[in-house]
C-alpha positions in Angstrom: -87.6 23.3 1.5 -87.1 22.2 -2.1 -85.3 25.4 -2.8 -82.9 24.8 0.1 -82.2 21.2 -1.0 -81.5 22.5 -4.5 -79.0 25.1 -3.2 -77.3 22.4 -1.0 -77.1 20.0 -3.9 -75.7 22.7 -6.1 -73.1 23.6 -3.6 -72.1 19.9 -3.2 -71.7 19.6 -7.0 -69.8 22.8 -7.2 -67.5 21.6 -4.3 -66.9 18.3 -6.0 -66.0 20.1 -9.3 -63.7 22.5 -7.5 -62.0 19.6 -5.7 -61.6 17.8 -8.9 -60.0 20.8 -10.6 -57.7 21.3 -7.6 -56.6 17.7 -7.7 -56.0 18.0 -11.5 -54.0 21.2 -10.9 -51.9 19.4 -8.3 -51.2 16.6 -10.7 -50.2 19.0 -13.4 -47.9 20.9 -11.0 -46.3 17.6 -9.9 -45.7 16.6 -13.6 -44.3 20.0 -14.3 -42.0 19.8 -11.3 -40.8 16.3 -12.4 -40.3 17.5 -15.9 -38.3 20.5 -14.8 -36.3 18.3 -12.3 -35.6 15.8 -15.1 -34.5 18.7 -17.4 -32.3 20.7 -15.1 -31.0 17.9 -12.8 -30.7 14.8 -14.9 -30.1 16.2 -18.4 -28.5 19.7 -17.9 -27.2 18.7 -14.5 -27.7 22.3 -13.4 -26.4 21.5 -9.8 -22.9 20.7 -11.2 -22.9 24.0 -13.2 -23.9 25.9 -10.1 -21.1 24.3 -8.1 -18.7 25.2 -10.9 -19.8 28.8 -10.9 -19.5 29.1 -7.1 -16.2 27.3 -6.9 -14.9 29.5 -9.8 -15.9 32.6 -7.8 -14.6 31.3 -4.4 -11.4 32.8 -3.0 -9.5 32.7 0.3 -7.3 35.3 1.8 -8.7 37.7 -0.8 -6.1 36.6 -3.4 -5.9 32.8 -3.7 -8.3 30.8 -5.9 -7.4 27.1 -5.4 -10.9 25.7 -6.1 -11.5 26.1 -9.8 -8.7 23.9 -11.4 -9.2 21.0 -8.9 -13.0 20.9 -9.7 -12.3 21.1 -13.4 -9.8 18.2 -13.1 -12.2 16.0 -11.2 -15.0 16.8 -13.7 -12.7 15.9 -16.5 -12.6 12.3 -15.1 -16.3 12.1 -14.0 -18.3 14.2 -16.4 -16.3 14.6 -19.5 -19.4 14.9 -21.7 -20.5 18.0 -19.9 -16.9 19.5 -19.5 -17.5 22.4 -22.0 -20.5 23.7 -20.0 -18.7 23.2 -16.7 -15.7 25.1 -18.0 -18.0 28.0 -19.0 -19.6 28.0 -15.6 -16.1 28.1 -13.9 -14.9 30.9 -16.1 -18.1 32.9 -15.5 -17.7 32.4 -11.8 -14.1 33.6 -11.9 -15.2 36.7 -13.8 -17.6 37.5 -10.9 -14.9 37.2 -8.3 -13.7 40.2 -6.3 -10.4 40.1 -8.2 -10.8 39.0 -11.8 -8.5 36.0 -12.5 -10.3 34.5 -15.5 -7.1 34.5 -17.6 -5.2 32.4 -14.9 -8.1 29.9 -14.7 -8.3 29.6 -18.5 -4.5 29.2 -18.8 -4.6 26.5 -16.1 -7.4 24.6 -17.8 -5.4 24.5 -21.1 -2.3 23.3 -19.3 -4.2 20.6 -17.5 -5.8 19.4 -20.8 -2.5 19.4 -22.7 -0.8 17.3 -20.0 -3.7 14.9 -19.7 -3.9 14.3 -23.5 -0.2 13.7 -23.6 -0.5 11.1 -20.8 -3.4 9.5 -22.6 -1.3 9.1 -25.7 1.4 7.5 -23.5 -1.4 5.2 -22.1 -0.8 6.4 -18.6 -4.4 7.1 -17.8 -4.5 7.1 -14.0 -6.3 9.3 -11.5 -3.2 9.4 -9.3 -1.5 11.8 -11.7 -4.4 14.4 -11.4 -3.2 16.2 -8.2 0.3 16.7 -9.6 -1.1 18.0 -12.9 -3.4 20.4 -11.0 -0.5 21.7 -9.0 1.5 22.4 -12.2 -1.6 23.9 -13.9 -2.0 26.4 -11.0 1.7 27.2 -10.6 2.7 27.9 -14.2 0.0 30.6 -15.0 0.8 32.4 -11.8 4.5 32.8 -12.5 3.9 33.4 -16.2 1.7 36.4 -15.2 4.2 37.8 -12.7 5.2 41.4 -13.3 8.9 42.3 -13.1 8.5 43.7 -9.7 6.6 40.6 -8.4 9.2 38.2 -9.8 11.9 39.8 -7.7 9.9 39.5 -4.5 9.7 36.5 -2.1 6.0 36.9 -1.0 4.4 36.2 -4.4 6.4 33.0 -4.8 5.3 31.8 -1.3 1.6 32.5 -2.0 1.9 30.8 -5.4 3.4 27.7 -3.8 0.7 27.7 -1.1 -2.0 27.9 -3.8 -0.5 25.1 -5.8 -0.3 22.9 -2.6 -3.9 23.7 -1.7 -4.9 22.7 -5.3 -3.1 19.4 -4.8 -4.9 18.7 -1.5 -8.3 19.9 -2.8 -8.0 17.5 -5.8 -7.6 14.6 -3.4 -10.6 15.8 -1.4 -12.8 16.4 -4.5 -11.9 12.9 -5.8 -13.2 11.4 -2.7 -16.3 13.6 -2.2 -17.6 14.5 -5.7 -18.7 10.9 -6.7 -20.9 10.8 -3.6 -22.6 14.1 -4.5 -22.9 13.4 -8.3 -23.8 9.7 -8.5 -26.8 8.2 -6.7 -25.8 5.1 -4.9 -28.1 3.2 -2.6 -25.5 1.3 -0.5 -23.1 4.1 0.2 -21.9 4.4 3.9 -20.0 7.5 5.0 -17.2 7.3 7.5 -15.8 10.2 9.5 -13.2 11.1 6.8 -15.8 11.1 4.0 -18.1 13.3 6.0 -15.3 15.8 6.6 -14.4 15.7 2.9 -18.0 16.4 2.0 -18.1 19.3 4.5 -15.0 20.8 2.9 -16.6 20.6 -0.6 -19.9 22.1 0.6 -18.1 24.9 2.6 -15.9 25.6 -0.5 -19.1 26.0 -2.6 -20.6 28.2 0.1 -17.5 30.4 0.1 -18.4 31.2 -3.5 -21.4 33.2 -2.2 -19.2 35.4 0.1 -20.2 39.1 -0.4 -23.7 38.3 -1.7 -26.6 39.6 0.3 -30.3 39.2 0.4 -32.1 42.2 1.9 -29.0 42.9 3.9 -28.5 39.4 5.2 -25.3 37.4 4.2 -26.2 34.4 2.0 -23.2 32.4 3.1 -24.2 32.7 6.7 -27.7 31.5 6.1 -26.6 28.6 3.9 -23.9 27.4 6.3 -26.2 27.5 9.3 -28.9 25.6 7.3 -26.4 22.8 6.6 -25.2 22.6 10.2 -28.8 22.2 11.3 -29.3 19.3 8.9 -26.1 17.5 9.9 -26.6 18.1 13.6 -30.0 16.4 13.3 -28.6 13.6 11.2 -25.4 12.9 13.1 -25.6 14.4 16.5 -23.2 16.7 18.4 -20.0 15.2 17.0 -21.0 15.7 13.4 -22.6 19.1 14.1 -19.5 20.5 15.9 -17.1 19.0 13.2 -19.1 20.6 10.4 -19.4 23.8 12.3 -15.6 24.0 12.7 -14.7 23.1 9.1 -17.4 25.4 7.6 -16.5 28.3 9.9 -12.8 27.9 9.0 -13.3 28.0 5.3 -15.7 30.9 5.4 -13.3 32.9 7.7 -10.5 32.3 5.2 -12.7 33.6 2.5 -13.7 36.6 4.5 -11.2 37.7 7.2 -14.0 39.8 8.9 -15.9 36.6 9.7 -13.2 34.9 11.9 -15.8 34.6 14.7 -17.8 32.2 12.6 -15.5 29.2 13.6 -16.4 29.4 17.3 -20.0 30.4 16.6 -20.9 27.6 14.2 -18.9 25.0 16.1 -20.7 25.8 19.4 -24.1 26.1 17.8 -23.6 22.8 16.0 -22.6 21.1 19.3 -25.6 22.4 21.2 -28.0 21.5 18.3 -26.5 18.0 18.1 -26.9 17.4 21.8 -30.7 18.0 21.5 -31.2 15.9 18.4 -33.4 13.4 20.4 -36.1 16.0 20.4 -36.0 16.0 16.6 -36.3 19.3 14.7 -37.6 21.4 17.7 -34.7 20.3 19.9 -32.1 20.9 17.2 -33.6 24.4 16.5 -33.6 25.4 20.2 -30.0 24.2 20.7 -28.8 26.0 17.6 -30.6 29.2 18.4 -29.3 29.1 21.9 -25.7 28.6 20.7 -25.8 31.4 18.2 -27.5 33.7 20.7 -24.8 33.1 23.4 -21.8 33.7 21.1 -23.5 36.6 19.1 -23.1 38.7 22.3 -19.3 38.8 21.7 -19.6 39.9 18.0 -20.1 43.6 18.5 -22.9 46.1 18.5 -26.6 45.5 18.8 -27.2 45.6 15.0 -24.6 42.9 14.3 -26.2 40.7 17.0 -29.7 41.2 15.5 -28.4 40.4 12.1 -26.7 37.2 13.2 -29.9 36.1 15.0 -32.0 37.0 12.0 -29.7 34.9 9.7 -30.1 32.0 12.1 -33.9 32.3 12.2 -34.1 32.4 8.4 -31.9 29.2 8.3 -34.2 27.6 10.9 -37.3 28.4 8.9 -35.9 26.7 5.8 -34.8 23.8 8.1 -38.3 23.4 9.6 -39.7 23.4 6.0 -37.3 20.7 4.9 -39.2 17.4 4.3 -38.5 14.7 6.9 -37.8 12.1 4.2 -35.0 14.2 2.9 -33.5 14.5 6.4 -33.8 10.8 7.0 -32.2 10.1 3.6 -29.1 12.0 4.8 -29.1 10.4 8.3 -29.1 6.9 6.9 -25.6 7.5 5.5 -24.2 8.6 8.9 -22.9 5.6 11.0 -24.4 5.4 14.5 -27.8 6.9 13.7 -31.1 4.9 14.0 -31.8 5.6 10.3 -28.4 4.1 9.4 -29.1 1.1 11.5 -32.5 0.5 10.0 -31.2 1.1 6.5 -28.3 -1.3 7.2 -30.6 -3.9 8.6 -32.9 -3.6 5.5 -29.8 -3.9 3.3 -28.6 -7.0 5.1 -32.1 -8.5 5.0 -32.2 -8.0 1.2 -28.8 -9.6 0.8 -29.9 -12.5 3.1 -33.1 -13.1 1.1 -31.2 -13.1 -2.2 -28.5 -15.5 -0.8 -31.1 -17.8 0.7 -33.0 -18.1 -2.6 -29.8 -18.7 -4.5 -28.8 -21.4 -2.0 -32.2 -23.1 -2.3 -31.9 -23.0 -6.1 -28.5 -24.8 -5.8 -29.9 -27.2 -3.3 -32.7 -28.2 -5.7 -30.2 -28.5 -8.6 -28.1 -30.9 -6.5 -31.2 -32.9 -5.5 -32.1 -33.2 -9.2 -28.6 -34.3 -10.1 -28.7 -36.9 -7.3 -32.0 -38.3 -8.6 -30.6 -38.6 -12.1 -27.5 -40.5 -10.9 -29.7 -42.8 -8.8 -31.9 -43.5 -11.8 -28.9 -44.4 -13.9 -27.6 -46.7 -11.2 -30.8 -48.8 -11.1 -30.2 -50.9 -14.2 -31.7 -54.3 -14.8 -29.5 -57.3 -14.5 -29.8 -60.7 -16.2 -31.2 -63.6 -14.2 -28.8 -66.5 -13.5 -30.7 -68.8 -16.0 -30.4 -66.1 -18.7 -26.7 -65.8 -18.0 -26.2 -69.6 -18.4 -28.2 -69.7 -21.6 -26.1 -66.8 -22.9 -22.9 -68.7 -22.2 -24.2 -72.0 -23.7 -25.5 -70.3 -26.9 -22.1 -68.6 -27.4 -20.2 -71.8 -27.0 -22.5 -74.1 -29.1 -22.6 -71.6 -31.9 -18.8 -71.8 -32.4 -18.3 -75.5 -31.6 -21.5 -77.6 -31.6 -23.0 -76.3 -34.9 -20.1 -77.7 -36.9 -19.8 -81.0 -34.8 -20.9 -84.3 -36.3 -22.5 -85.3 -32.9 -24.7 -82.2 -32.7 -27.9 -84.0 -33.5 -27.3 -86.7 -30.9 -26.3 -84.2 -28.1 -28.8 -81.4 -28.6 -31.7 -83.1 -30.3 -31.8 -86.6 -28.9 -30.2 -86.0 -25.4 -30.8 -82.3 -24.9 -31.5 -82.3 -21.1 -28.6 -84.6 -20.4 -26.2 -82.3 -22.4 -27.6 -79.2 -20.8 -27.1 -80.6 -17.3 -23.6 -81.7 -18.0 -22.5 -78.3 -19.4 -24.2 -76.6 -16.4 -22.2 -78.9 -14.1 -19.0 -77.9 -16.0 -19.8 -74.2 -15.5 -20.4 -74.7 -11.8 -17.0 -76.4 -11.6 -15.3 -73.5 -13.4 -17.0 -71.0 -11.0 -16.0 -72.9 -7.9 -12.4 -73.4 -8.8 -10.0 -70.5 -8.1 -7.6 -71.8 -10.7 -9.2 -74.1 -13.3 -7.1 -76.6 -15.1 -7.6 -79.6 -17.5 -7.7 -82.1 -14.6 -10.7 -80.3 -13.1 -12.9 -81.1 -16.1 -15.6 -83.6 -15.0 -15.2 -87.1 -16.4 -18.9 -87.2 -17.3 -18.3 -84.2 -19.6 -15.1 -85.7 -21.1 -17.0 -88.9 -21.8 -19.9 -87.1 -23.4 -18.2 -84.5 -25.6 -15.6 -85.0 -28.3 -14.5 -81.3 -27.9 -14.6 -81.4 -24.1 -11.3 -79.5 -23.5 -11.9 -76.9 -26.2 -15.4 -76.1 -24.9 -14.3 -76.1 -21.2 -11.5 -73.5 -21.7 -13.7 -71.4 -24.0 -16.3 -71.4 -21.2 -13.5 -70.4 -18.8 -12.5 -67.4 -21.0 -16.1 -66.3 -21.3 -16.7 -66.6 -17.6 -13.5 -64.7 -16.7 -14.4 -62.0 -19.2 -17.9 -61.8 -17.8 -16.7 -61.7 -14.2 -14.4 -58.8 -14.9 -17.1 -57.0 -16.7 -19.5 -57.6 -13.9 -17.0 -56.4 -11.3 -16.4 -53.1 -13.1 -20.0 -52.6 -13.8 -20.8 -53.1 -10.1 -18.0 -50.7 -9.2 -19.4 -48.1 -11.6 -22.9 -48.5 -10.1 -21.6 -48.2 -6.6 -19.6 -45.0 -7.6 -22.8 -43.6 -9.1 -24.7 -44.4 -5.9 -22.0 -42.8 -3.9 -22.2 -39.6 -6.0 -26.0 -39.7 -5.7 -25.7 -39.9 -1.9 -23.1 -37.2 -1.8 -25.3 -34.9 -3.9 -28.3 -35.6 -1.7 -26.2 -34.8 1.4 -24.9 -31.5 -0.1 -28.5 -30.6 -1.1 -29.7 -31.2 2.5 -26.9 -29.2 4.0 -27.6 -26.3 1.6 -31.3 -26.4 2.5 -30.5 -26.3 6.2 -28.2 -23.4 5.5 -30.9 -21.5 3.7 -33.3 -22.2 6.6 -30.7 -20.8 9.1 -30.2 -17.7 6.9 -34.0 -17.1 6.9 -34.1 -17.5 10.6 -32.0 -14.3 11.0 -34.7 -12.4 9.3 -37.0 -12.4 12.3 -37.8 -9.0 13.9 -36.5 -9.0 17.5 -36.7 -5.3 18.2 -38.8 -5.7 21.3 -36.5 -8.2 22.9 -33.5 -6.0 22.0 -35.1 -3.0 23.7 -36.0 -5.1 26.8 -32.4 -6.3 27.1 -31.1 -2.8 26.7 -33.5 -1.4 29.3 -32.5 -4.1 31.8 -28.8 -3.4 31.3 -29.3 0.4 31.7 -31.4 -0.2 34.8 -28.2 -1.4 36.5 -26.3 1.8 35.5 -24.6 0.4 32.4 -24.2 2.6 29.3 -25.3 0.5 26.4 -24.8 1.7 22.8 -26.4 -1.1 20.9 -28.0 -4.6 21.4 -28.3 -7.0 18.5 -30.2 -10.3 19.0 -28.9 -12.8 16.5 -30.7 -15.9 17.8 -33.0 -16.6 20.7 -33.6 -20.3 20.2 -33.3 -22.4 23.4 -29.7 -23.6 23.7 -28.6 -21.6 20.8 -28.9 -18.0 22.1 -26.5 -15.5 20.5 -26.6 -11.8 21.5 -24.2 -9.0 20.6 -23.8 -6.0 23.0 -21.8 -2.8 22.4 -21.0 -0.5 25.3 -18.3 2.1 26.2 -15.0 0.4 27.3 -15.0 -0.8 30.9 -11.2 -0.2 31.3 -10.5 -3.8 32.2 -13.2 -4.3 34.9 -14.8 -7.2 32.9 -18.3 -5.9 33.1 -19.2 -8.3 30.3 -18.4 -11.4 32.4 -19.4 -10.2 35.8 -22.6 -8.1 35.0 -23.8 -8.5 31.4 -23.6 -12.3 31.2 -25.4 -12.9 34.6 -28.1 -10.4 33.7 -28.7 -11.9 30.3 -29.0 -15.3 32.0 -31.8 -13.9 34.1 -33.5 -12.2 31.2 -33.3 -15.2 28.8 -33.8 -18.0 31.4 -30.7 -20.0 30.7 -27.0 -19.7 31.4 -25.2 -17.2 29.1 -21.4 -16.8 28.8 -19.1 -14.4 27.0 -17.8 -16.3 23.9 -15.9 -13.4 22.4 -15.1 -9.8 23.3 -13.2 -6.9 21.6 -12.2 -4.2 24.1 -10.6 -0.8 23.4 -12.0 -0.5 19.9 -11.2 2.5 17.6 -14.2 4.3 18.9 -13.6 3.5 22.5 -16.2 0.8 22.7 -16.3 -2.8 24.0 -18.0 -5.3 21.7 -19.0 -8.6 23.2 -20.7 -11.7 21.8 -22.7 -13.7 24.3 -23.9 -17.3 23.7 -25.7 -20.1 25.5 -23.6 -21.9 28.1 -23.6 -25.7 27.9 -25.3 -27.4 30.8 -22.9 -30.3 30.7 -19.2 -30.9 30.2 -17.5 -34.2 29.2 -14.3 -35.5 30.7 -12.5 -38.1 28.7 -10.3 -41.0 29.8 -8.4 -43.2 27.3 -6.4 -46.3 27.5 -5.0 -48.5 24.7 -2.6 -51.4 24.1 -1.5 -52.8 20.7 -1.4 -56.5 19.9 1.6 -58.4 21.4 2.8 -55.1 23.0 3.7 -53.5 19.7 3.9 -49.8 19.1 1.0 -49.4 16.5 -2.6 -50.2 17.3 -5.3 -50.7 14.7 -7.8 -48.9 17.0 -8.4 -45.2 16.8 -10.6 -42.8 18.7 -11.6 -39.1 18.3 -13.7 -36.5 20.0 -15.5 -34.0 17.7 -17.1 -30.6 18.5 -19.9 -30.7 16.0 -21.5 -27.3 16.9 -24.9 -26.3 18.3 -23.8 -27.8 21.6 -23.3 -31.3 20.3 -20.2 -33.4 21.2 -19.3 -36.7 19.5 -17.1 -39.5 20.7 -16.1 -42.0 18.0 -14.1 -45.3 18.2 -13.0 -47.3 15.2 -11.3 -50.7 15.0 -9.6 -51.3 11.7 -9.4 -54.8 10.1 -6.4 -56.7 11.5 -3.6 -55.1 13.3 -0.6 -52.9 12.8 0.0 -50.0 10.5 -2.6 -50.8 7.9 -5.4 -51.3 10.4 -4.4 -48.1 12.1 -4.5 -46.2 8.8 -8.0 -47.6 8.0 -9.5 -46.7 11.4 -7.9 -43.2 11.3 -9.2 -42.6 7.8 -12.7 -43.7 8.9 -12.6 -41.2 11.8 -11.1 -38.4 9.8 -13.8 -38.7 7.2 -16.4 -38.8 9.9 -15.0 -35.7 11.5 -15.1 -33.7 8.3 -18.6 -34.8 7.3 -20.1 -34.1 10.8 -18.4 -30.7 11.0 -19.7 -29.8 7.6 -23.2 -30.3 8.7 -24.0 -33.7 7.3 -26.4 -36.0 9.1 -24.6 -38.8 11.2 -26.4 -41.6 9.4 -25.6 -40.2 6.0 -22.0 -39.6 7.1 -21.6 -43.3 8.0 -23.1 -44.5 4.8 -20.8 -42.2 2.8 -17.8 -43.7 4.7 -19.0 -47.2 3.9 -19.3 -46.4 0.2 -15.8 -44.8 0.1 -14.2 -47.8 1.8 -16.0 -50.1 -0.7 -14.6 -48.2 -3.7 -11.1 -47.6 -2.4 -9.7 -51.1 -3.0 -10.5 -54.4 -4.6 -9.4 -56.1 -1.4 -11.5 -56.5 1.8 -11.1 -53.4 3.8 -13.4 -52.7 6.7 -13.6 -51.0 10.0 -16.0 -51.0 12.9 -17.5 -47.7 14.1 -18.9 -46.8 17.5 -20.3 -43.3 17.7 -22.0 -41.5 20.6 -23.3 -37.9 20.0 -24.1 -36.1 23.3 -26.2 -33.0 23.5 -24.5 -30.9 26.1 -27.7 -28.9 26.8 -30.0 -31.7 27.8 -27.8 -34.8 28.0 -29.7 -36.6 25.3 -27.3 -39.1 23.6 -27.6 -40.9 20.3 -25.6 -44.1 19.8 -24.8 -45.3 16.3 -23.1 -48.7 16.1 -21.7 -50.4 13.0 -20.1 -53.7 13.7 -19.0 -52.5 17.1 -19.1 -54.0 20.6 -21.6 -52.9 23.2 -21.2 -49.7 25.2 -21.9 -49.5 28.9 -23.3 -46.6 31.1 -22.5 -46.6 34.9 -25.0 -44.6 37.0 -24.1 -45.1 40.6 -24.9 -48.8 41.3 -26.7 -49.4 38.0 -25.1 -50.5 34.7 -26.9 -50.1 31.3 -25.8 -51.7 28.1 -26.2 -50.2 24.6 -25.7 -52.9 21.9 -26.2 -53.6 18.2 -25.6 -56.5 15.8 -24.6 -55.5 12.3 -21.6 -55.7 9.9 -18.7 -53.2 9.9 -18.4 -50.5 7.3 -16.7 -51.4 4.0 -18.2 -54.9 3.5 -21.6 -54.4 1.8 -23.3 -51.5 0.0 -26.6 -51.4 1.9 -25.2 -51.1 5.4 -27.5 -51.5 8.4 -27.0 -48.8 11.1 -28.4 -49.4 14.6 -29.4 -46.2 16.3 -30.2 -46.1 20.1 -31.0 -43.2 22.4 -30.2 -42.7 26.0 -30.5 -39.7 28.3 -27.3 -39.1 30.3 -27.2 -37.4 33.7 -24.4 -35.6 35.6 -22.1 -38.2 37.2 -22.8 -40.9 34.6 -19.8 -42.8 33.1 -20.0 -43.9 29.5 -17.6 -46.8 28.6 -16.9 -47.5 25.0 -14.5 -50.3 24.0 -13.2 -52.5 21.1 -13.5 -56.2 20.7 -10.0 -56.7 21.9 -11.3 -56.1 25.5 -14.9 -57.3 25.1 -13.8 -60.7 23.5 -10.6 -61.2 25.6 -12.0 -63.8 28.0 -12.4 -66.8 25.7 -13.6 -69.1 28.6 -16.4 -66.7 29.6 -19.8 -67.6 28.3 -21.8 -64.5 29.3 -19.5 -61.6 28.3 -22.1 -59.0 29.0 -22.4 -60.1 32.6 -18.6 -60.3 33.0 -18.2 -56.8 31.6 -20.9 -55.3 33.8 -19.4 -56.9 36.9 -16.0 -55.6 36.1 -17.3 -52.0 35.6 -19.4 -52.3 38.8 -16.3 -53.3 40.9 -14.3 -50.2 39.9 -14.9 -47.5 42.5 -13.2 -44.4 41.1 -15.2 -41.7 39.2 -12.1 -40.2 37.4 -12.5 -41.2 33.7 -8.8 -41.6 33.1 -8.3 -43.8 36.2 -11.4 -45.8 35.2 -10.0 -46.5 31.7 -6.6 -47.5 33.0 -8.1 -49.9 35.6 -10.3 -51.6 32.9 -7.3 -52.2 30.6 -5.2 -53.3 33.5 -7.8 -55.8 34.7 -8.2 -57.3 31.2 -4.4 -57.6 30.7 -3.9 -59.2 34.1 -6.7 -61.7 33.4 -4.8 -62.7 30.3 -1.6 -62.9 32.3 0.0 -60.2 30.2 -0.8 -61.8 26.8 -2.4 -59.3 24.4 -4.0 -61.2 21.5 -5.7 -58.2 19.9 -5.6 -54.4 19.9 -7.3 -53.2 23.0 -8.9 -49.7 23.5 -11.3 -48.3 26.1 -12.7 -44.8 26.3 -14.5 -43.5 29.4 -16.5 -40.3 29.3 -17.8 -38.6 32.4 -20.8 -36.3 32.2 -20.4 -33.3 34.5 -22.6 -30.4 35.2 -21.3 -27.1 33.9 -21.6 -24.0 36.1 -20.3 -20.8 34.5 -18.5 -18.2 36.6 -20.7 -15.5 38.2 -23.8 -17.6 37.2 -24.9 -17.8 40.9 -25.6 -14.0 41.0 -29.4 -13.4 41.0 -30.6 -9.9 40.0 -34.0 -9.0 41.4 -36.7 -7.1 39.4 -35.6 -8.5 36.0 -38.4 -9.8 33.8 -37.8 -12.6 31.3 -38.3 -12.0 27.6 -40.8 -14.0 25.6 -39.4 -16.3 22.9 -40.5 -19.3 20.9 -40.5 -22.6 22.6 -39.0 -25.7 20.9 -41.2 -28.8 20.9 -39.4 -32.1 20.4 
């Protein structure tokens, strides 16, 4: 027993030692692989040298070699430090070609370098010149090496021109494709043109292997089929067929015996791409099936077996290719799941960075606001201290040298102090102080009464002016502080909104897509941007419906069932470049607001000092604002319009309504030294639930008519533009469909001078009006008031009537059975 235990323990120790050595060996192999990769790929850039060698060897039509000089020209711009080694690789490849044309390539390189250096001296360094220089560098060596017999023939000139033109086009293609292959960029996205350009480059490189075999199998066939398998898996049937056509075309130009490769590779790439949903196995079966079908038309049995064997070898390498490498290629092809996930990750990263930056700016503005507010809170002298300051200043220059000083300030101090205080009170109360305003008691008391009185007047006026500007400066600082606080809050809200978009809503997106496809719709993509109640935003992409309006008649009603609230199409783009229809669907508002407006200026004049505005704030909120400027006429109208325009801009920018009104108040205070003020009556209606917030500043009451009931919303405070610390009364009320909201100015509310209870009078008048049309209602109120006054209009009169109506979107009555609702977060007020 002990012996068996010893043997088992020894085997365990030996196994652990073996495992440790194997792990160490794996680590050493990984380090060796990384070192070799770093040496050959990053330092020597062996892949570029291999491309140069193969492109130097590549030929088409057995006599044209348009690849070498364009590649050399692009590498001159991109890899100038490695140009010498790249040139050697190109020359070595041209020496291996079926027809040695090393002298032409070398001659062309020299011509290209000479022209480029000459342009650099002229400071005309521009990549746009490269295609023309390449065409010249290909054309001149060709005609220079013509024999006497060739120079007199038409065919060599035609072929030389074709080769030069191909060199021009290939330079443009290489300029677009080579940076993608050479430089590692994380955020690169390939469009269809770039994919084709890359395919041409890769096929051109593959054509450099034409004629090379491995155990009897053609290397170019195995490599081309391997690449088609990769791109068919990455991009589907379209990309697979496109790459098959382009690769087959270039290979058939390089080898005229392989003309069948165009149809074979295109068909195989198409079938492989169609089965990409089954991943590697599906692509393999599709590709093998495609090559097997068309190989039958190639020729004899040996050629069919060779073609299938080359496909099988390519498939083996394809199956051995790591999935991470394949996904890395797929994420650059638009339309693939990998691309979508990569793009979403990229957008999420950008969103997070942006959100953090905005939060930093918000904190900075908040700190600035605190600093301005701290500066504004400065201590002021008490009234007694101010009086003592004035008296000390006057007595120092007058009383100290007066012969009655001892009697006035030593023997009769309190009497003198009271008299000079009385004099200061007189100066302060008189708008224009003169000699006759000097109190007799002061004249009898002081021998320098006039001199001291006018000196006190100068000091008081100087002090008043200083105090005024100091107050203005403090109010300006407070305004800046409030503005900075507001900006900080808006930026914080924006950062919160940006972070909201980072939620994973994949399950809801899939559920919506499945529900749409259950009705027979072909849906390409569903993006859920927001699922908050009342603020739903969903983007759907489908093939074009050819004007049948599936988005309005089918998609929107279905989403209404899935989400649990009415959804409408807010924006749609049909007949896109890719034959798609892109629609944006949002929450439909449950209520609409109809507006009626009636106004009359004082004494029947043209301009009224009253102004009103309706404002779409966003997020389903609708504001109605009414302002009455001080006085009448043009100036009053200007003030009320300014108030409403400022309010509109602030609310639409995302500022809170209370903050917006306080900002307007500060602006009006600072605009002029004169008294400028306006009343402000604001109602903000939530069109999703009818909840309404009333903010009144110096305005008259508002009234709500609900069938036979009348409700009054009132407040008692000063208008904006009078005092700094304004009081804003905020009231809430829940409106229902059919309700009429009546807002009016004091010209209507205060018009009946003989009426004691104006509230009751106004309620009775609103109760007596039977119409529900908001415009007719507003006209009747104004008409009744003017008739009661017998046509006399003593003040500007304005009335606004808003009717709350239920909103029923088109096609919303369609109910679709068997649709389950998605789960989403509930808002708790």
